[in-house]
N, C-alpha and C positions, 0 to 999 in steps of 0.2 A: 295670637296674643291673648294671654289669660286675663288682661284687664279691660278688654273690650266687651261692652254690654250690648244686648239687643237694642235697648233704647238709645244708646249712643249711635248705632248704625242708622236707626230710624230717623233720628234728628239730623244726621249728616246727609241722609238721602232725601229728606223732606217727605217721608211717608210715615205711616203708622207702624207700631210694633207688630201688629198682626200681619201687615204686608211683608215685613222682613221675615217673619216666621214662615209665611207661605213660600217665599222665594227660597229660603234655606232648605225647606223640606220638599221643594219641587211641586207644590200644590198649585191648583188652578185658581182663578179668581183674581189674577193680578194683571194690570195693564202692561203692555210692552214697555211703555215709558218708565213705569215704576220699577219693573223688573230690571231694566238696564241701569237705572239709577242705583238700585241696591247692589247689583253685581259690581258696579264701578267702585262703590265704597268698600265692599268686601275685598276687592283686589288691592285697593290702596292700603288697607289696614292689614294685609296679609292674613286675613281671617280664614280659618279652615272650617268650612261649613260642616263637613262630615263629623269632625270631632265635637263641635258644639251642638250639632243636631242630635248626635248620639247622647250627649250629656243631658240635653233638654228632654229628649224623648224618653229617656230612662225613668224620669220622674223620681229618681232615688233621692232620699233625704240624707243629709250629712249633718251629724251632731258633733260639735267640737266642745271641748272643755278647756277653759282658760284658768290657770292657777296663779293667782297674784297675791302679793302681800296686802294685808288689810291696811286701809289708809283713810284719811279724811278727804272730803271733797276739796278739790283745788290743789292737792298734792301731786307729786310726780306721776303716780300711777293712774290718776284721773286722765291724763293725756294718753296713756297707753290704752285705756278703755275707750276713749274717743276714737282712736285709730281702729280699734276692733269693730266699733259700731259702724264706722265708715265702710270698712271692708264688707261687713254683713249686708249693708245697703247696696254696695256695688255688685255683689254676687248673689243678690236676692233671686235672680232668675233660676238659680241652680239649687234651690231648696236647702240652703245652709242655715244652721243656727249655732249659737255659742252660749254656753252657760259659764258665767264667771264665778269661780269659787275662791274664797280668801283664806289665807293662813297667817298666823302671827309670825313675823320674821324674827322675833326674839324668843321664839319657843319652838324648838325642833320637833317636839311631840305634836304640835299643831300641824306642821307640814306632813308628818307621817300619817296622822289621822285623816286629813283632807285628801291626801294622795291615795290612800286606801279606798276612800269613798269613790273617788274617780274611777279607780280600777274596777270596782264593783259595777259601776254604771257602763263601763266598756264603750266609751265614745269612739267616733271614727278617727279623731285626731286630737292632739293636745298641744296647747300653747302654754308654756310655763316660765316663770322666773325662778330658776333653781336656787336651792339653799346649799349648804356645804355638801361636799362630794359624797360622803358616806350615807347621808340621808337621801340625797337625790338619787343615788345608785339603786337603792331599794325600790324606788318608784319606777325608774326607767327600766330596770330589769323586768318588772311586772308588765310594763307597756310592751317591751320586746316580746315577752312570752305570749301576749295577746295580739301581736303584730299590729300595734297601734303606733303610727308615726308621731313624733313629738318635735316641737320647735322650742329652742331657747330664746328668750329675749332678756335684754339688760346685761346679763352676765353669761359667760360661756364656761363650760367644764370640759376641757379638751380631752381628758382621760375617759370621759363618758360622752362621746360625740352624739349629737342630735342630728336629725335630718337636715336642719339648718339653724343658724344662729344669727340674730340681729341685735347689734349693740356696739358700743365703742370697744376698741382695744384698750382695756382698762389700764394695763401696765404702761402703755405708751401715753395714755391720757394723763396719768399721774406724773410721768417723766416730763411731759410737755408743761404741765402745770408748775412744776418746780422751776423749770427754765424761765417761765414767764414771771413767776413770783420774784425770782432773784434779779430780774431786770428792773423791778420797781425800786424807787428810792427808799431810804431808811436804813435801819440797822440790819446788816447782813450777817452779823455774828450770832444772832439768835432768831429763831422763828418758832411759830406756834402751830400745833396741829389740834384742831377741835374735833372731837368725836361724839357721836350719840351711841351710848352703850347701855344695855340692860343685863345685869348679872354676868358680865364678861362677854356677852354676845353683841357683835357689831350689827348683825342683822342683814348684811349684804356682802356677797362675794365681790361685787364690783368695788365697794369701798375699800376692802382689804387689798385688792389688787392695785387700785389707784395709789394707795399709800405705799405699797411695795415699789411701784414705779417711781414715785416721788423720792423715796429714800435712796433708790438706785442712782438717780441723778445727783442728789446731794452728796452721796459718798464719792461719786466720780469727780464732781466739779467743785464742791464746797465741803470737803471732809472736816474742816475745823468749825463749821457752823453748828451750834448747839440747838438741837430740836427738842422743844418742850411739848408735852401732851396734856390736854385737859379733857377728861371723859365726862361729858354732860349726861344727865339721866334721860334715856329715851322715853321712859314712861312717867317721869316726874318733872316736867318742864318748869314747874313753879320754882324749883330749886336752882335753875340755871343762873339767874342774875346774881344770886348770893355767891355761887361758885366762881363766876366771872369776876365779881368784885374782889374776892380774895386772891385770885390769880394775878390780876393786873396790879394789885397793891404790892404783891410779892415780886413782880417782874415789870416794873414801870418802863424799862428800856426797850421792850419788845415792840416793834412797829409793823411786823409782817406776820400774817397768819392765813391758814387755809382749812377748810373742811371738805371732806370727800363725799358727804351725803348731800341730799337735795334740800336740807334745812339750814342753809347758811343764814337765813333770816334770823335764826335764833341768836346768832352773834351780831349780825348786822343791826338789828333793832336795838340790841343792848348798846352798841357803840354810838348809835344816834341818840338814844335816851340819855346816856352818860356823857355825851359829847367827848368821846375818846378819840381825839384827832391830834396828830395824824396817825392813822393806822390803815395799812393796806390789807384788805381781806379778799380772798378768792373763794369761790364755791361753784357748785354745779346746779344746773337746771333752771328753767324759766317759770318757776312758781310765781304767782302774783306777788307774794310778799318778798320774794327774792328780787324781783324786778323793781319793786317799790324801793327797796333798800339800795339797789344799784343807782336809781335815779336821784335818791336823796343823799348819796355819798357814804352810806354805811357799808357798801360792798364796792370794791374796785373793779373786779372782773367776774363774769359768770362764764362757765363752759357749758355749752348746750349740746344735746345729742339726739334731738328729733324723736322724742318718745312716741308721738302719734304715728310716725312712719314705721317705727318698730312694730307697734300693734297691728297696723294695716298690713304690712308685709308678712307678718307671721301668719295671719289668716289667709292672705293671698297665696302664700307658698303651700299651705295645706290644700287649698283648692287646686292649684297647679298640679300638685303631686297626685292627689286622690281622684279628682274629677277629670282633669285634662291629660293625665298620664305624662306629664312633662318632667324632664330632668331639672333639678333645682340646684342652685349654688349653695354649698354647705356653710361657708363662713361669709357673712356680710357685715363689714365694719361700717359703723356710722361715722360721719365726719366729727372732728374735734373743733367745734366752733367757739372762738374766743370773743366775748362780747363785753363792751363797756357802755358808758352812758352815751357815747357819741354814735354808736351804730345799733343799739338795741331796738329802736323803733322801726328801723328798716328791716331788721331780721324778723321781728314779730309780724310785720305786714305780709311777708312772703311765706310764712309757715303757718 
């Protein structure tokens, strides 16, 4: 089991970490009672001493690189970073480290530059949130040439397969979101899509795929519903309220809307400030401002995707593959969790 730590075994057996290490390596200086206690726990956990002893004894250091979009503290990627940090702590016995590098998701040149820098450093493994396929391919070709395994998080590029992927099935997530939105009361003849765009770039494969899934459902089940779009400025948020004022003035009858990025609070806070009710708004991810909007009625539903677990499992999978020589599962879809004001507190408490 790749997620079992020496200190976990020591705690369960009621002995010191040093005692566990001596038992695993067959060294003396351990009482019979302690040895039996440790061996019992090893058997219960299906722990493979030879594999772990070899990894510990090698004293090899593993340096990982994590390529993420630049973001502000408290945004979606902060939770990914938290999961990465937790994995580094859990696998600290095995001399792993991770360097987080950032790129501008609205600037493809930024991704190209940062990814070339990573290739120059030649880490042992890479965890990345990919950008569009043609720019991602240049990076992954370089990783393959150097025999460096890489993991995708948040979005998957099937035509450029990684060692593993952790994230939602974005198409089905958007399809599900459409189904849920159309169950809400209000005007079903017109709905609104809110985007964050900079110079024509959405900044996330996940968002584009969610929208594609959303439109697929609407075409199949509500072909006569008119879908409006409002492209808010990704890098000039001060203009958002003015744009929203103009849109709602021009379309006073729209009562349902959705955004596929993690900044639904942009619209939710506007709705609260302008007292635009009734309006059913759906969005993604448990940012503090998103949750605050949900509790105050500015957002009707949030779809969560456990970003901390994505970050944790990405690092864990690199460890399983490189250190413990285990086979790993290539595609790992996260659940599509639908949350509203009634169940959000229970969900937060267990995640």
